[in-house]
C-alpha positions in Angstrom: -27.6 -143.5 -133.1 -26.5 -145.5 -136.2 -24.3 -147.8 -134.0 -27.4 -148.6 -131.9 -29.4 -149.5 -135.0 -26.5 -151.6 -136.3 -26.1 -153.4 -133.1 -29.8 -154.0 -132.7 -30.0 -155.3 -136.3 -27.2 -157.9 -135.6 -28.8 -158.9 -132.3 -32.1 -159.6 -134.0 -30.4 -161.4 -136.9 -28.5 -163.6 -134.5 -31.7 -164.2 -132.5 -33.6 -165.2 -135.7 -30.8 -167.5 -136.7 -30.7 -169.1 -133.3 -34.5 -169.6 -133.4 -34.2 -171.1 -136.9 -31.4 -173.5 -135.8 -33.4 -174.5 -132.7 -36.6 -175.1 -134.6 -34.7 -177.1 -137.2 -33.0 -179.2 -134.5 -36.2 -179.8 -132.7 -38.1 -180.7 -135.9 -35.3 -183.2 -136.8 -35.3 -184.7 -133.3 -39.1 -184.9 -133.4 -39.2 -186.6 -136.8 -36.2 -188.9 -136.0 -37.4 -190.1 -132.6 -41.0 -190.2 -133.5 -40.5 -192.7 -136.2 -38.6 -195.1 -134.0 -41.1 -195.4 -131.2 -44.4 -193.5 -131.2 -44.4 -193.4 -127.4 -41.6 -190.9 -127.5 -43.8 -188.3 -129.2 -45.4 -187.3 -125.9 -42.0 -186.7 -124.3 -40.7 -184.9 -127.3 -43.7 -182.5 -127.4 -43.3 -181.9 -123.7 -39.6 -181.2 -124.0 -40.3 -178.8 -126.9 -42.8 -177.0 -124.7 -40.3 -176.6 -121.9 -37.6 -175.4 -124.3 -40.1 -172.9 -125.9 -40.9 -171.4 -122.4 -37.2 -171.2 -121.5 -36.2 -169.6 -124.8 -39.0 -167.1 -124.7 -38.3 -166.2 -121.1 -34.7 -165.6 -121.8 -35.4 -163.5 -124.9 -37.9 -161.3 -123.0 -35.3 -160.9 -120.2 -32.4 -160.1 -122.5 -34.2 -158.2 -125.3 -37.5 -156.6 -124.0 -37.8 -154.3 -127.1 -38.3 -157.0 -129.7 -39.9 -159.6 -127.4 -43.4 -159.3 -128.7 -42.5 -160.3 -132.3 -40.2 -163.1 -131.1 -42.9 -164.6 -128.9 -45.4 -164.3 -131.8 -43.1 -166.1 -134.3 -42.1 -168.8 -131.8 -45.7 -169.3 -130.7 -46.7 -169.8 -134.4 -44.0 -172.4 -134.8 -45.0 -174.2 -131.7 -48.7 -174.1 -132.7 -47.8 -175.5 -136.1 -45.9 -178.4 -134.6 -48.6 -179.1 -132.0 -51.3 -179.0 -134.7 -49.3 -181.5 -136.8 -49.2 -183.8 -133.8 -52.9 -183.5 -133.1 -53.7 -183.9 -136.8 -52.3 -187.4 -136.6 -54.9 -188.3 -133.9 -57.7 -186.6 -135.8 -56.9 -188.5 -139.0 -57.5 -191.8 -137.3 -60.6 -190.5 -135.4 -59.2 -190.2 -131.9 
């Protein structure tokens, strides 16, 4: 029983670290490419959406027990990034 808990803990820690690394990499890519050419922002947001769907689908398939929390956290991150993109348009009145 304790081995299952230990394994589950490490799997969730690894998943959390992977999500953190992915979010950091995507945020850096978004900031870096978005400053160079604003037209890239649409493509970056689309790519982030596709990655979000793929990562969530893989997590649900591989770890169905903790999938609800993972999807909740990743959705909150995606909503925060999307809101920041939309806020730029709202600021200028579009």
